[in-house]
N, C-alpha and C positions, 0 to 999 in steps of 0.2 A: 581393550584388555582381553576380550574373548578371543579375538583373532591372534593376539600375541601368545595366549595360552595354547591355542590350537597349533600354532607354528612351533612353539617350544616342545610340545608333545610329539609332533611329527619328527623333530630333530633328535629327540632324546629317548622316546618311548616311555618316559616317566609318567606317573599318574597325574590326573588333572589337578588334584589338590597340591601335589608336590610342585607342579609347574607354576601354579598360582602363587604359592608361597615363595618360590625361588625368584619369580619376577618381582614380587613385592620387596623382597630382601635386596634385589639388585637394582631397585628403583627403575624398573622397566628396561634395563640394559640386557639385551638378548644374550650377548657373549658372556657376560658376567653370570647370568642366570644358568647358562649351560655349564659353566665352571662350578657353580654351587651344587648343581645336581650331580655332576661327576664326582665331586668330593664326597657327597652323601652316599653315592653309589659305592665308592671305594670303602667307606666306613661300614656300610651294610654288608658288602662282599666279604670283608675281613672277618666279620662276626660269623658268617656262614661257611667259611673256608674249610673248617675241619669236618663238616658233616658228610656222611657217606653218600656216594652217588652210584647207585646200581641200576638205574633206569637210563633212558636216553634213546639214541638212534644211531644208525650208521647211514650217513648221507653220501649219496653218489652225485658226482657232477662231471659232465662231459663238456669239453670246451673245443672251440675251433673245428667244428664239424667232425668230431671224433678223433682229433689228433692229440688231445690231452685229457686224461681222466683222473679223477680223485675219489678216493674212499676215505671218509672221515668218521671216526667214532667220537661222539660227544655225549657226556653223561649228565643226568639230572638225578634228583633224589626220588621223584615219583613219576609214575607213568602218566599222571594227570598233566604235569608240566611237559613231559616228552611229546604229548599230543597237541600241545598248545601251538597256535600259529606263529607266535613270536619266537618260540624255541626253534621251530622248523625253519623260520627265516634266518635266525642266527646260525644254525647248522649250514644252511645254504650259502650264506655270506662268507663263512669261514672256509668252506670248501672252495668257493670261488677265489678267495685269498690265496689258498694253497696252489691252485691252478695258475694264478697270475704271478705270484711272487716266489715260487719254488723254495720254500723253507726246507731245511734238512732235519730240524728237531722241533718238538713242540715248545719246549722252554729251555732256559739256561741250565736248569737242573738235569736235563736230558743230554747235554753235551758231554761226551766222555772226557775225563780229566786229561788223558793223553792228547786229545785234540786241542784243548785249551792251552796246555803247556807248549805244544808245537807252534800254535799261533803266536803266543807270547815270545817264543824264541825267534820266530821270523820277524816280528815287529822290532825286537831289540836289535837284531842283525841289520835291519833296514836303517835304524837310527844311527848305530855306530859306524856303518859304512858310508854315512853321509858326512863329509868333512865339516859342514856347518853345525851338525848336531852332536858329533861324538865327544865334544868337550863339555857338553852340558852336565850339570850335577846329576847324581844318581836319582835323587828325588824327582827331578824334572823328567828324566827319561822314564821313570816308573809311571808318572802321570800321563805321559804321551802314550805309553804302552796300554794303560787302562782305557784311555780314550779310544784307541784303535780297537781294543777288545770289545768295547761297548758297541762300536760300529759293526764289528764282526757279528755280534749277537743280534743286532737289529736286522742284519741281512739274512742270517741263517736260522734264527729261532722264531717260530710262528707268533708266539705271544708278544715278542718284542718288536715285531714288524709294524711300520706305519700302515694303518688301515687303507686299503685301496680306494674306498669310497670317501674317506676323510683323513688325509695324511697327517693332520694335526693330532690325531689320537692313535694309540697303539691297539693291537688286537686284544691285549689284556684289559684295556679300558672298556672295549666293546663288551667283553665277557662280564666284567664287573658291573657294567650298567644293566646287562640282562639279569644278573643275579639280584640286583636291587629291584628291578621291575617285576620279575617273576617270583621273588621271595624264596628261592631255593639255591643251594650250591650247584654250580655248573662247572664241569671239568672237561676240557678238551683232552681226550685220552691219547689218541694216536691218529696217524693218517698215512696213506700211501699215495704217491703221485706217479702217474705213468705218462710217458710221452712217446708217441709213435717214432720208431727208429732208434730209440735210446738204447744204449748198451745196458744189459741187465746187471 
């Protein structure tokens, strides 16, 4: 049991007691215990979501021998958490995500309305120009467009992207887990990604 608790703690960053209780509830099933902790993390994160975040750090990350660079601002409620090693690791991991996955926006809310509308237009055009799809009912076409839009957000919005270290979870899940672990609201504010030779 002690080894399982340690293993679960390493995987989720949750507290020892939380890990113990999750394993008990999951009857020793590691994957189920992870799911239980994630759900608790989400509930805890939603309670803290409205709290003001004026502390934090600007994390820099240089990749591929200086060919890709990232500056990321991530905020916390207190300076105490901003100096915490888990917070610093989170900032580093998210900066690495930006370097590897090239998101364009932090979240869906940051995508300009005209960009969303343009993408929807393109998706509709793709569907109706396909002889097999153009006779489909409007509701079905709308569902296909929504599905394509979801995929677009997963590719372009940092918080919607699958985490490079564990593609089964999204970056927003990683942030929510950190909120549950550190006990404060955490907000990814903005980022800039630079690639050598890229047009400005």
